[in-house]
Steps between C-alpha positions, in 0.01 A plus 500: 500500500623847412367802683490825309396822670412810301330836534756686705623846419547853626215689663460806715373468857128438496516320168394147415650196336364157419746214522442165338678171550462203272606145577596363162573135464254407771171330448173596661503211745843611626431875524145506628564332838797723580473780749677785323670815622660822391829596658726800464865562558720806521880494467670361806177379659321170522199426290183628669158342479250750360179308433375146482206328339381151576389247245141605574585868458520618859748788523725627774716811500798642679394786724704743292287438190153437643226709343733585209589170332270229369612150407303278266551188292373341183559128515393443142776735385740397780555860597511700819440874495584775746313827463694771679335834572613810686861395461761639735876537459549221753320263262795525262650153460530206267178301522482123463230242519529138598320214666508519878593138549731300279584816305601482140827654378487874551453716196673832439221707651380838386639833620266751658631850562292761677654843509414863464 
C-alpha cells in the first residue's frame, strides 16, 4: 500500500485547506476496517496526532484543532480527507495520514504553511 497525501499549500491565517490521502494498492476489504488518522510533523519534533476516524466514521481530534478541522473518509475510494478551517501559523507542518494500527509505509506527506 502506498499512501499519498495532497492538498497542502500556503495560506494566510484564517484560511482553509482540504487535504486528501489516498491508499493506492490497497483493496476495499483491507482499507475499510482500518482506523485512520492524520498526523503532522514540524522539523525537529515528533509526529503529532491531529485527528482520527474509526472504520465506522467516528472522529476524534486533538484539542488544538477541535472546532476547526474535520476528518472524513470514503472507503469506496480508499481516501481520508482533512478539512482545515481557520488555520493558524502553529498549524504549519507536514501532514501525513496512516492507519492507526499496523501502519503502512509512511508517504511523503503534504506541506502546510500558514503565514501572514
